[in-house]
C-alpha positions in Angstrom: -53.5 -18.8 -51.0 -52.0 -15.6 -52.2 -53.3 -13.9 -49.1 -51.6 -16.5 -46.9 -48.3 -16.2 -48.8 -48.4 -12.4 -48.4 -49.2 -12.8 -44.7 -46.3 -15.2 -44.2 -44.0 -12.9 -46.1 -45.1 -10.0 -43.9 -44.5 -12.0 -40.7 -41.0 -13.1 -42.0 -40.1 -9.5 -42.8 -41.3 -8.3 -39.4 -39.2 -11.0 -37.8 -36.2 -10.1 -39.8 -36.7 -6.4 -39.0 -37.0 -7.2 -35.2 -33.9 -9.3 -35.2 -32.0 -6.7 -37.1 -33.1 -4.0 -34.7 -32.1 -6.1 -31.7 -28.7 -6.8 -33.3 -28.2 -3.1 -33.9 -29.2 -2.1 -30.4 -26.8 -4.7 -28.9 -24.0 -3.4 -31.2 -24.7 0.2 -30.1 -24.7 -0.7 -26.5 -21.4 -2.6 -26.7 -19.7 0.2 -28.7 -21.1 2.8 -26.3 -19.7 1.0 -23.3 -16.3 0.6 -25.0 -16.3 4.3 -26.0 -17.0 5.4 -22.4 -14.1 3.3 -21.2 -11.8 4.6 -23.9 -12.9 8.2 -23.4 -12.2 7.9 -19.7 -8.8 6.4 -20.3 -7.9 9.1 -22.8 -8.9 11.8 -20.3 -6.8 10.1 -17.6 -3.8 10.0 -20.0 -4.2 13.7 -20.7 -4.3 14.3 -17.0 -1.1 12.3 -16.7 0.7 14.2 -19.4 0.1 17.5 -17.6 0.8 16.3 -14.1 3.8 18.1 -12.8 3.4 18.0 -9.0 2.3 15.8 -6.2 -1.3 16.9 -6.2 -2.0 16.4 -9.9 -0.2 13.1 -10.0 -2.1 11.9 -7.0 -5.4 13.1 -8.4 -4.6 11.2 -11.6 -3.9 8.1 -9.7 -7.4 8.4 -8.0 -9.0 9.0 -11.4 -7.5 5.7 -12.8 -8.5 3.9 -9.6 -12.1 5.0 -10.3 -11.9 3.8 -13.9 -10.5 0.4 -12.6 -13.4 0.2 -10.1 -15.9 0.7 -13.0 -14.1 -1.7 -15.3 -13.1 -4.7 -13.2 -11.9 -6.8 -16.1 -9.4 -4.2 -17.4 -5.8 -4.2 -16.2 -4.7 -1.0 -17.9 -6.4 1.5 -15.4 -4.7 -0.4 -12.6 -1.4 -0.1 -14.4 -1.8 3.6 -14.7 -3.0 4.0 -11.1 0.2 2.2 -10.0 2.3 4.4 -12.3 0.8 7.6 -11.1 1.2 6.5 -7.5 4.8 6.0 -8.2 5.0 9.4 -9.9 3.4 11.0 -6.8 6.2 9.5 -4.8 8.7 11.3 -7.0 7.2 14.6 -6.0 6.8 13.8 -2.3 9.6 14.8 0.0 8.6 12.9 3.2 10.1 9.4 3.2 7.2 7.7 5.0 4.7 9.2 2.5 6.8 8.0 -0.4 6.8 4.5 1.1 3.0 4.6 1.4 2.7 5.8 -2.2 5.0 3.0 -3.5 3.1 0.4 -1.5 -0.2 1.8 -2.9 1.3 1.3 -6.4 2.3 -2.3 -5.6 -1.3 -2.9 -4.4 -2.5 -1.8 -7.9 0.1 -4.0 -9.5 -1.2 -7.1 -7.5 -4.7 -6.4 -8.8 -3.5 -6.0 -12.4 -1.5 -9.2 -12.1 -4.7 -11.0 -11.0 -6.4 -9.8 -14.2 -3.6 -10.1 -16.7 -0.5 -11.5 -15.1 1.5 -12.2 -18.2 1.9 -8.6 -19.3 5.5 -7.5 -19.5 4.5 -3.9 -18.8 3.1 -4.9 -15.4 6.2 -6.8 -14.5 8.5 -3.9 -15.6 6.5 -1.4 -13.6 6.5 -3.6 -10.5 10.3 -3.8 -10.7 10.5 0.0 -11.1 8.2 0.6 -8.1 10.2 -1.8 -6.0 13.4 -0.2 -7.0 12.0 3.2 -5.9 10.9 1.7 -2.6 14.4 0.4 -2.0 16.0 3.7 -3.1 13.9 5.6 -0.6 16.0 4.1 2.2 18.8 2.4 0.4 21.2 1.9 3.2 18.6 0.0 5.2 16.7 -1.8 2.4 19.3 -2.6 -0.2 21.1 -5.4 1.6 17.9 -7.2 2.5 16.0 -6.6 -0.7 18.7 -7.2 -3.3 20.6 -10.1 -1.9 23.5 -7.8 -1.0 
């Protein structure tokens, strides 16, 4: 009987060890995927802080778009893609290109709203981009867009 008890204890210890190993592997995999997302976001924010012209702002927008494509359930990369699209419009001088950039930003806002529509940051940025769109051709757009 002693041998059977030792055998059962050995099996139980092996099972506990296996379960613990699987739990640790799952935890590591989850934390690694979170860290990759956070690392990418931090790199994008660093790019944003040093963007001081059209090209760097536009590249930053593309970078956040790629993060959003890789993390379909996250709204924050879409928010920053919209923000940097709007920032690209600040640096652009051609009115038609500005409109395209603002519309691009609103497209990102729509996607972010689909994921997390109750975020005040998304709503505020949407209003800001729409204001910039109106201001790009205020004489023509303001009466129809603002209710005169």
